[in-house]
C-alpha positions as semicolon CSV with decimal commas, in nm:
position;residue;x (nm);y (nm);z (nm)
1;M;-1,664;-0,904;-1,705
2;L;-1,799;-1,187;-1,494
3;H;-1,725;-1,555;-1,525
4;K;-1,390;-1,499;-1,690
5;F;-1,055;-1,621;-1,575
6;C;-0,914;-1,324;-1,385
7;H;-0,608;-1,448;-1,188
8;M;-0,358;-1,725;-1,171
9;E;-0,176;-1,828;-0,859
10;L;0,126;-2,057;-0,805
11;S;0,133;-2,248;-0,480
12;T;0,486;-2,396;-0,428
13;D;0,726;-2,519;-0,162
14;L;0,997;-2,315;-0,330
15;P;0,854;-1,962;-0,394
16;D;1,195;-1,791;-0,427
17;Q;1,305;-2,039;-0,697
18;A;0,980;-1,993;-0,875
19;K;1,005;-1,617;-0,870
20;A;1,351;-1,633;-1,010
21;F;1,254;-1,886;-1,284
22;Y;0,952;-1,687;-1,413
23;A;1,141;-1,359;-1,392
24;Q;1,408;-1,501;-1,624
25;L;1,167;-1,690;-1,847
26;F;0,907;-1,420;-1,904
27;G;1,079;-1,096;-1,777
28;W;0,816;-1,075;-1,498
29;E;0,908;-0,843;-1,212
30;P;0,766;-1,009;-0,903
31;Q;0,683;-0,788;-0,605
32;D;0,660;-0,919;-0,250
33;M;0,390;-0,792;-0,009
34;P;0,282;-0,904;0,338
35;S;-0,022;-1,129;0,358
36;P;-0,197;-1,267;0,664
37;N;-0,351;-1,544;0,446
38;T;-0,032;-1,730;0,352
39;P;0,181;-1,980;0,557
40;D;0,486;-1,753;0,569
41;G;0,305;-1,417;0,572
42;N;0,428;-1,321;0,226
43;Y;0,256;-1,305;-0,114
44;T;0,432;-1,218;-0,435
45;V;0,227;-1,038;-0,707
46;I;0,311;-1,067;-1,074
47;P;0,228;-0,724;-1,226
48;I;0,160;-0,679;-1,595
49;E;0,083;-0,373;-1,807
50;D;-0,286;-0,346;-1,709
51;G;-0,279;-0,473;-1,342
52;I;-0,185;-0,789;-1,160
53;C;-0,206;-1,115;-1,357
54;G;-0,118;-1,355;-1,081
55;G;0,076;-1,439;-0,773
56;I;0,317;-1,679;-0,606
57;L;0,288;-1,810;-0,250
58;K;0,436;-2,075;-0,021
59;R;0,219;-2,380;-0,051
60;P;-0,028;-2,432;0,244
61;E;-0,004;-2,773;0,403
62;Q;-0,338;-2,898;0,269
63;A;-0,291;-2,753;-0,078
64;P;-0,129;-2,922;-0,383
65;A;0,163;-2,752;-0,553
66;G;0,076;-2,599;-0,892
67;W;-0,105;-2,327;-1,071
68;M;-0,463;-2,239;-0,957
69;P;-0,695;-2,044;-1,195
70;Y;-0,957;-1,806;-1,054
71;V;-1,285;-1,710;-1,213
72;M;-1,455;-1,380;-1,128
73;V;-1,802;-1,393;-0,976
74;A;-2,035;-1,122;-0,860
75;N;-2,155;-1,305;-0,545
76;L;-1,928;-1,559;-0,386
77;E;-2,190;-1,708;-0,164
78;E;-2,435;-1,761;-0,447
79;A;-2,157;-1,913;-0,668
80;L;-2,051;-2,150;-0,385
81;A;-2,406;-2,262;-0,319
82;R;-2,467;-2,326;-0,688
83;A;-2,144;-2,520;-0,728
84;Q;-2,233;-2,735;-0,430
85;T;-2,575;-2,814;-0,573
86;L;-2,392;-2,922;-0,898
87;G;-2,171;-3,157;-0,698
88;A;-1,862;-2,948;-0,619
89;E;-1,686;-2,969;-0,283
90;V;-1,577;-2,645;-0,110
91;C;-1,209;-2,690;-0,023
92;V;-1,147;-2,334;0,108
93;E;-1,436;-2,135;0,240
94;R;-1,476;-1,765;0,178
95;K;-1,154;-1,590;0,273
96;E;-1,130;-1,212;0,276
97;V;-0,830;-1,047;0,111
98;P;-0,795;-0,696;0,268
99;D;-0,888;-0,413;0,039
100;T;-0,927;-0,622;-0,269
101;G;-1,201;-0,885;-0,240
102;A;-1,278;-1,241;-0,133
103;L;-1,191;-1,586;-0,259
104;A;-1,295;-1,949;-0,219
105;I;-1,157;-2,274;-0,376
106;L;-1,365;-2,566;-0,516
107;K;-1,308;-2,916;-0,630
108;D;-1,542;-2,986;-0,919
109;P;-1,718;-3,318;-0,955
110;A;-1,451;-3,441;-1,198
111;G;-1,170;-3,363;-0,948
112;G;-1,052;-3,039;-1,097
113;M;-0,960;-2,748;-0,866
114;I;-1,072;-2,391;-0,937
115;G;-1,081;-2,068;-0,741
116;L;-1,361;-1,819;-0,730
117;W;-1,285;-1,445;-0,691
118;E;-1,533;-1,175;-0,585
119;P;-1,371;-0,834;-0,633
120;K;-1,441;-0,573;-0,364
121;E;-1,580;-0,325;-0,616
122;L;-1,871;-0,567;-0,713
123;R;-1,985;-0,561;-0,342
124;E;-2,004;-0,182;-0,318
């Protein structure tokens, strides 16, 4: 289903503390995996019954700490172009995530941050 919130991601300076906190709070079982797109080369997925609900990563220098919601789109370039015509600023251009899809991050005209996610299967 398009245009629904599909993923949440925590960017933090203390990913190990965050993993331990949420594991104890919610019973999550975080799983580390290598990632070329993160500052320390590591990404932690938060699996749930029907897939991955989110992730935890070390905060990139230019990014604020906090949770980032992602909305699923069918065509990332079209969504970015439309957002810009509506006054959004692209903060992170299209970034490929191997074998899964692509993402971008926007700042809306009111200052809110939101991620866009284009799953690989929608491109095939």
